[in-house]
Structures are given as C-alpha cells and as structure tokens.
C-alpha positions in Angstrom: 0.1 -10.5 -0.2 2.9 -7.8 -0.6 4.9 -6.4 2.4 7.1 -3.5 1.7 9.6 -2.8 4.5 13.0 -1.0 5.0 16.2 -1.5 6.9 15.3 -5.0 8.0 18.9 -5.5 8.9 18.2 -3.0 11.8 15.4 -5.2 13.0 15.8 -7.5 16.0 16.7 -11.0 15.1 13.4 -12.4 16.0 11.5 -9.8 13.8 14.0 -10.6 10.9 13.4 -14.5 11.4 9.5 -13.8 11.2 10.0 -11.9 8.0 12.1 -14.5 6.3 9.7 -17.4 7.4 6.5 -15.5 6.2 7.6 -13.6 3.1 9.8 -14.1 0.1 11.6 -11.1 -1.8 9.7 -10.6 -5.1 12.2 -8.0 -6.7 11.5 -4.6 -7.9 8.2 -4.0 -9.6 8.5 -3.0 -13.2 7.3 0.3 -14.6 4.5 -1.2 -16.7 3.2 -3.3 -13.8 3.4 -0.4 -11.4 1.6 2.0 -14.0 -1.2 -0.6 -14.5 -1.6 -0.8 -10.8 -1.8 3.0 -10.4 -4.3 3.1 -13.4 -6.5 0.4 -11.7 -6.3 2.5 -8.5 -7.2 5.7 -10.5 -10.2 3.8 -12.2 -11.5 2.5 -8.7 -11.5 6.2 -7.3 -13.1 7.4 -10.5 -15.9 5.0 -9.9 -16.8 6.8 -6.7 -15.6 10.2 -7.3 -14.2 12.8 -9.4 -11.8 14.2 -6.6 -8.6 15.4 -8.0 -5.8 12.9 -7.9 -2.4 14.0 -7.2 1.0 11.9 -7.6 4.3 13.0 -6.8 7.2 12.1 -9.1 10.9 12.2 -7.9 14.0 13.9 -8.9 16.4 11.5 -10.4 19.4 13.6 -9.1 21.1 11.9 -6.3 23.5 13.7 -4.3 27.0 12.6 -4.6 26.2 10.4 -7.7 28.9 11.1 -10.3 28.5 8.5 -12.9 29.8 9.2 -16.2 29.7 5.8 -18.1 26.9 3.5 -17.6 28.3 0.5 -19.4 27.8 -2.5 -17.4 25.8 -0.8 -14.7 22.5 -1.9 -15.5 19.4 0.1 -14.4 20.6 2.7 -11.9 18.1 4.3 -9.2 18.3 7.5 -11.1 17.5 5.9 -14.5 14.7 4.0 -13.0 13.3 7.2 -11.5 13.5 8.8 -15.0 11.4 5.8 -16.4 8.7 5.9 -13.8 8.6 9.9 -14.3 7.9 9.3 -18.0 5.5 6.8 -17.3 3.5 9.0 -14.8 3.2 11.5 -17.6 1.5 9.1 -19.8 -0.8 7.9 -16.9 -1.7 11.6 -16.5 -2.4 12.0 -20.1 -4.5 8.9 -20.1 -6.5 9.5 -16.6 -6.5 13.2 -15.9 -4.5 12.7 -12.7 -2.2 15.7 -11.7 1.6 15.3 -11.2 3.2 17.2 -8.3 6.5 17.6 -10.3 9.1 17.4 -7.7 11.7 16.8 -10.5 11.1 20.3 -12.0 11.2 22.0 -8.5 14.5 20.4 -7.7 15.7 21.3 -11.2 14.7 25.0 -10.8 16.0 25.3 -7.4 19.1 23.1 -7.2 19.5 19.5 -5.9 22.4 20.3 -3.7 20.2 23.1 -2.0 17.0 21.0 -1.7 18.0 17.1 -1.4 19.3 15.2 1.5 19.6 11.8 -0.4 18.1 10.0 -3.4 14.4 10.4 -2.1 14.3 13.1 0.9 14.3 16.6 0.7 15.6 19.4 3.0 12.9 21.4 4.7 13.1 24.2 2.0 12.5 21.4 -0.6 9.3 20.1 1.2 8.2 23.8 1.6 8.5 24.3 -2.2 6.6 21.0 -2.7 3.9 22.0 -0.3 3.4 25.4 -2.3 3.3 23.4 -5.5 0.5 21.3 -4.1 -1.4 24.4 -3.2 -1.0 25.8 -6.7 -2.2 22.7 -8.4 -5.1 22.3 -6.1 -5.9 26.1 -6.8 -5.7 25.6 -10.5 -8.2 22.5 -10.1 -10.6 24.7 -8.3 -10.4 22.9 -5.2 -9.6 25.7 -2.9 -12.3 28.0 -4.1 -14.8 25.3 -3.3 -13.4 24.9 0.0 -13.7 28.7 0.8 -17.2 28.9 -0.2 
C-alpha cells in the first residue's frame, strides 16, 4: 500500500513515529511506471464509460530557479516535470485523454505573474487554468450536453 504525505517534519512526534514504524520510503516513481499506472486507470474508466478524462500537466518554470549548468545535478524538479509532460502527451496520443496544458498557460502569461512556487499558482493563474478547462470541455461537447 502506498501512502503519500507532505511536510512530515511538521507533524507531532507521535505521528512521525507511527509513520516511520508503518511505512518505508519508496523513492520517486519513474515516468514509465507513472504512465503505466495512469494508462491502467484510463483503461478502467473506459471499461465503464466514455466520459472525457482531463489531466493537468505542470509548468517546469520554478520561480527563483537560475540554474545555468546542469553538470553533476542529476535530475532537477524542472527536468522531471518536462519528462512527465512529454510522457503525458504520448499517453494522450494513445488513449485520447485531454491535457489541461498549464505549461502553455504559464508560458503565455508569464511565470512570475502566475506562479507562487514550483507547483502552486496565484489566483490569476488558477483563473486561467479554469477557463482552459471550460474551453476543453466545450470542445469535447460536454457543455452542450449539460445545457440541453
């Protein structure tokens, strides 16, 4: 069983002890494993329904990140995001899922204006992403069906 958590260092000591005694760190999931898992989820959904499936990608632009030489760094969070975004495109090609392209939204409007940190957006960023979701749902004909 997997258990995903954040900021365990801020948890009370008893909770941290419980976590350490019941779980072990498994490391980061690789791109291939993640895409295989997503493909399996998509297939399960498709067994029951043809509802549109939307998956959000991420912008690899990290505010304050000013790396100019990657020698010896290994995989950075930004390069990991780029790899996952490319793999999501392939999954979309193979399965017909739709991608809410947060990367493109951020690129068009500026990371400094839209991003708080590596993952979170400012309110204007979330507003633009919500508009993109509506646009995609409209393109897929979901909104026309809902109105009738």
